[in-house]
C-alpha positions in Angstrom: 11.6 3.6 -25.6 10.4 1.8 -22.5 13.1 0.7 -20.0 13.1 -2.7 -18.4 13.7 -1.1 -15.1 10.8 -0.5 -12.7 9.2 2.9 -13.2 9.1 5.4 -10.3 6.6 8.1 -11.2 5.3 10.9 -9.1 1.9 10.2 -10.5 2.2 6.7 -9.2 1.9 8.0 -5.6 -1.8 8.7 -6.5 -2.5 5.6 -8.6 -5.0 3.3 -7.1 -6.0 5.5 -4.2 -8.8 7.7 -5.5 -10.1 9.6 -8.5 -10.7 13.3 -8.1 -9.7 16.7 -9.3 -6.9 18.7 -7.8 -6.9 22.4 -7.2 -5.9 23.1 -10.8 -8.8 21.1 -12.2 -6.6 18.2 -13.4 -8.3 14.8 -13.1 -6.4 12.1 -11.4 -7.5 8.7 -12.9 -7.8 5.7 -10.6 -6.0 2.6 -11.7 -8.2 -0.2 -13.0 -8.5 -3.3 -10.8 -5.6 -5.8 -11.3 -7.9 -8.8 -11.5 -10.1 -7.2 -14.2 -7.0 -6.3 -16.3 -5.5 -9.7 -15.8 -8.5 -11.5 -17.3 -8.1 -9.3 -20.4 -4.4 -9.8 -20.6 -4.4 -13.5 -20.3 -7.1 -13.8 -22.9 -5.0 -11.6 -25.3 -1.8 -13.6 -24.6 -3.5 -17.0 -25.1 -5.2 -15.7 -28.3 -1.7 -14.6 -29.6 -0.3 -18.1 -28.7 -3.1 -19.8 -30.6 -2.8 -17.7 -33.7 0.9 -17.3 -34.2 3.9 -19.6 -34.9 7.5 -18.8 -34.1 10.6 -19.2 -36.2 13.9 -19.6 -34.4 17.1 -19.0 -36.4 20.6 -20.5 -35.7 21.4 -17.7 -33.2 18.1 -18.3 -31.3 16.6 -15.1 -32.6 12.8 -15.4 -32.8 10.2 -14.2 -35.3 6.5 -14.4 -34.6 4.1 -14.7 -37.5 0.4 -14.9 -37.7 -0.9 -18.2 -39.1 -2.8 -17.6 -42.3 -6.2 -19.1 -43.0 -5.7 -22.7 -43.8 -2.1 -22.6 -42.6 -0.5 -25.7 -41.2 2.1 -24.1 -39.0 2.2 -25.2 -35.4 0.8 -22.6 -33.1 2.9 -21.5 -30.2 0.2 -22.9 -27.8 0.9 -26.4 -29.2 4.7 -26.3 -28.9 6.3 -28.7 -26.3 8.6 -25.8 -25.4 5.7 -23.7 -24.1 5.5 -23.8 -20.3 4.1 -21.5 -17.6 4.8 -20.4 -14.1 2.2 -19.3 -11.6 3.1 -16.0 -9.8 1.2 -14.8 -6.7 0.8 -11.1 -6.8 -2.0 -8.5 -6.1 -4.1 -11.4 -4.7 -4.1 -12.9 -8.1 -2.5 -16.2 -9.4 -0.9 -14.9 -12.6 -0.1 -17.5 -15.3 3.1 -16.4 -17.1 3.7 -18.4 -20.2 7.3 -18.8 -21.5 9.1 -20.7 -24.2 12.0 -22.7 -23.0 14.0 -22.7 -26.2 17.2 -23.8 -24.3 17.5 -24.1 -20.5 21.3 -23.5 -20.5 24.1 -25.7 -19.1 25.7 -23.4 -16.6 24.8 -21.9 -13.2 21.3 -21.1 -12.0 20.7 -17.5 -11.5 18.6 -16.0 -8.6 16.3 -13.0 -8.5 18.9 -11.0 -6.5 21.8 -11.6 -9.0 23.0 -9.6 -11.9 22.3 -11.0 -15.4 24.3 -10.6 -18.5 21.7 -10.7 -21.2 20.6 -9.6 -24.6 16.9 -9.2 -25.4 14.1 -7.8 -27.6 10.8 -6.6 -26.2 7.6 -6.0 -28.2 3.9 -5.6 -27.6 1.1 -6.7 -29.9 -2.3 -5.5 -30.9 -5.2 -6.9 -32.8 -7.6 -5.1 -35.2 -10.7 -6.7 -36.7 -11.9 -5.7 -40.1 -14.8 -7.6 -41.8 -14.5 -10.3 -39.2 -10.8 -10.8 -40.1 -8.2 -10.4 -37.4 -4.9 -8.8 -38.1 -2.1 -8.5 -35.6 0.7 -5.9 -35.4 3.8 -6.0 -33.3 5.8 -3.0 -32.0 9.4 -3.4 -30.8 9.8 -1.0 -27.8 13.3 -2.1 -26.5 16.1 -4.1 -27.8 19.7 -4.9 -26.8 21.4 -7.3 -29.2 24.8 -6.8 -27.5 24.7 -8.2 -24.0 24.2 -5.8 -21.0 24.4 -6.3 -17.3 20.9 -6.0 -15.6 20.2 -6.6 -11.9 17.1 -8.8 -11.8 15.7 -7.3 -8.6 15.5 -3.9 -10.3 13.5 -5.1 -13.3 9.8 -5.7 -13.8 8.4 -8.7 -12.0 8.0 -10.8 -15.1 11.8 -10.8 -15.6 12.5 -11.4 -11.9 10.3 -14.5 -12.0 11.1 -16.1 -15.3 14.8 -15.5 -16.0 15.8 -17.6 -12.9 14.1 -20.6 -14.5 17.1 -20.6 -16.9 20.8 -21.1 -16.6 23.9 -19.4 -18.0 26.2 -21.1 -20.5 29.9 -21.6 -21.1 32.3 -19.0 -22.5 35.9 -18.7 -23.6 38.3 -16.0 -24.7 39.0 -15.8 -28.4 42.3 -14.9 -30.0 40.9 -11.5 -31.1 40.1 -10.6 -27.5 36.3 -11.2 -27.7 34.4 -13.7 -25.6 32.5 -16.6 -27.2 29.4 -17.9 -25.4 27.7 -21.2 -25.9 24.9 -23.3 -24.4 23.4 -20.3 -22.6 19.7 -20.2 -21.7 17.3 -18.8 -24.3 13.6 -18.1 -23.7 10.6 -16.0 -24.6 8.3 -14.7 -21.9 4.7 -13.5 -22.3 4.1 -11.1 -19.4 0.6 -9.8 -18.3 0.7 -6.1 -17.7 0.2 -6.5 -13.9 3.7 -8.0 -13.8 5.1 -5.4 -16.2 4.1 -1.7 -16.6 0.4 -1.9 -15.8 -1.1 1.6 -16.0 2.2 3.3 -16.8 1.7 3.8 -20.5 4.0 5.4 -23.0 4.1 6.1 -26.8 5.3 2.5 -27.4 3.5 0.6 -24.7 -0.2 1.6 -24.0 -1.5 1.3 -20.5 -2.6 -2.2 -19.5 -0.8 -4.0 -22.3 0.8 -7.4 -22.0 4.4 -7.6 -23.4 6.7 -10.2 -24.9 10.5 -10.6 -24.4 12.9 -12.8 -26.2 16.1 -13.1 -24.0 19.5 -14.9 -23.9 21.2 -15.4 -20.5 24.9 -15.5 -21.1 26.4 -15.0 -17.6 25.7 -13.9 -14.0 27.2 -12.1 -11.1 26.4 -12.9 -7.5 25.5 -9.8 -5.5 26.0 -8.7 -1.9 23.5 -5.8 -1.7 24.4 -4.7 1.9 28.1 -5.6 1.6 28.1 -7.7 4.7 30.1 -10.4 3.1 27.1 -12.7 2.7 25.8 -13.2 -0.8 22.3 -11.9 -1.2 21.2 -15.3 -2.6 21.8 -16.7 0.9 20.1 -13.9 2.7 16.9 -13.7 0.6 15.3 -16.9 1.9 14.7 -20.5 0.9 14.0 -21.2 -2.8 12.9 -17.6 -3.4 9.3 -18.7 -3.4 8.1 -16.0 -0.9 9.0 -12.5 0.0 12.5 -11.9 1.2 13.2 -12.8 4.9 13.3 -9.9 7.4 14.7 -11.5 10.5 14.4 -8.6 12.9 11.1 -7.3 11.3 12.5 -3.8 10.8 11.1 -3.5 7.3 14.5 -4.1 5.6 14.9 -7.6 4.3 18.1 -9.3 5.4 19.8 -8.9 2.1 19.7 -5.1 2.4 20.1 -5.0 6.2 23.5 -4.5 7.8 22.3 -5.8 11.1 20.1 -8.8 10.3 18.9 -9.7 13.8 18.6 -6.1 15.1 20.9 -6.8 18.1 23.0 -3.7 17.5 26.0 -5.6 16.2 26.7 -5.4 12.5 26.4 -8.7 10.6 29.9 -8.3 9.3 31.2 -8.2 12.9 29.2 -11.2 13.9 30.7 -13.3 11.1 34.3 -12.3 12.1 36.9 -14.2 14.1 40.5 -13.8 15.1 43.4 -16.1 14.3 47.1 -16.2 14.6 49.2 -15.8 11.5 52.6 -16.6 12.9 52.8 -14.3 15.9 50.4 -11.7 14.4 46.7 -11.7 15.4 44.5 -11.0 12.5 40.7 -10.8 11.8 39.1 -13.3 9.4 35.5 -13.7 8.3 33.5 -16.9 8.1 31.7 -17.5 4.8 28.0 -18.3 4.9 29.0 -22.0 4.1 32.4 -23.4 4.7 34.5 -24.9 1.9 34.2 -28.6 1.2 38.0 -29.0 1.7 40.3 -27.1 4.0 43.0 -25.1 2.2 46.3 -26.1 3.9 47.9 -22.8 3.0 45.6 -20.7 5.3 46.1 -20.6 9.1 42.5 -21.4 9.8 39.9 -24.0 9.0 38.2 -23.1 5.7 35.5 -25.8 6.1 33.9 -23.7 8.9 30.9 -21.5 7.9 29.2 -18.9 10.1 28.6 -20.8 13.3 25.6 -20.9 15.6 25.9 -19.4 19.1 26.9 -22.8 20.4 29.7 -23.0 17.8 28.0 -25.5 15.5 29.8 -24.8 12.2 28.3 -27.5 9.9 24.7 -28.4 10.5 22.8 -27.1 7.5 19.7 -26.0 9.6 21.7 -24.3 12.4 20.7 -20.8 13.4 23.8 -18.8 12.4 24.8 -16.3 15.0 24.2 -13.2 12.9 20.5 -14.2 12.9 20.3 -14.9 16.6 19.7 -11.7 18.6 20.5 -13.5 21.9 24.0 -14.3 20.6 26.9 -11.9 21.1 30.2 -12.3 19.1 
């Protein structure tokens, strides 16, 4: 069974560097070029979309069936729910098709959050006999009961497509279970360059595009470096580029405990002192202040992390934990 999580293989240290024989005579095979593989992958995916229709049941489970000769079923490629996202990677503009079966009515998730999802993953292959094409599908991973998965630890296809959907609503049932409704549901068709690429297995051959049906029930915001600032705020605007690394030390801000490299921990730079009666205490500014001050607290809750000049509110201000010239 293939895991959704990124693969870390010793062999991967050598992939793409060279092809030779080591001292034991074992051949190390060079990875194929990403652009060459992508052209094959996208052709296979689009052929699958042209030759199959999808059935969606009441629980949003999907079944993909090949359209028979003379069949009148609507191919996936003609469905209004079919969309695509372009992803820049490996000097390639990947086109990642996905079915937006239901966007969801809740919160938007980011690529640095944890997702509560169920899913089914499969790959497909085509054989041609007497000029007749026949497709087979192989399920390689399935979680019908929801599990928590951190999006930034998954294959790129998941990291890019799942944030296009939202969570739903939920409520506790009398029997102690949780009922979810109006959650996001989709299907993604992922080229191998954004999945497992050359890392083959018994269930997923090397350079094979894969398909996932998924349901996004809930999310958890993460704080990777535990500095009190959610990773979604530290990653960068709109998540369209690589994560921001303010001090250029090779560690993006969301996993860096000293974002501006000034020798003062970020958590210290967002701290302040206040009087609670006659006792001096330490508080911590949130990234953004609250819309309304809580009268029960002895400080102003509307203040977010300030700039070095104590600007607490301007959205574009340079917060002091990102300003190496500023000292707390």
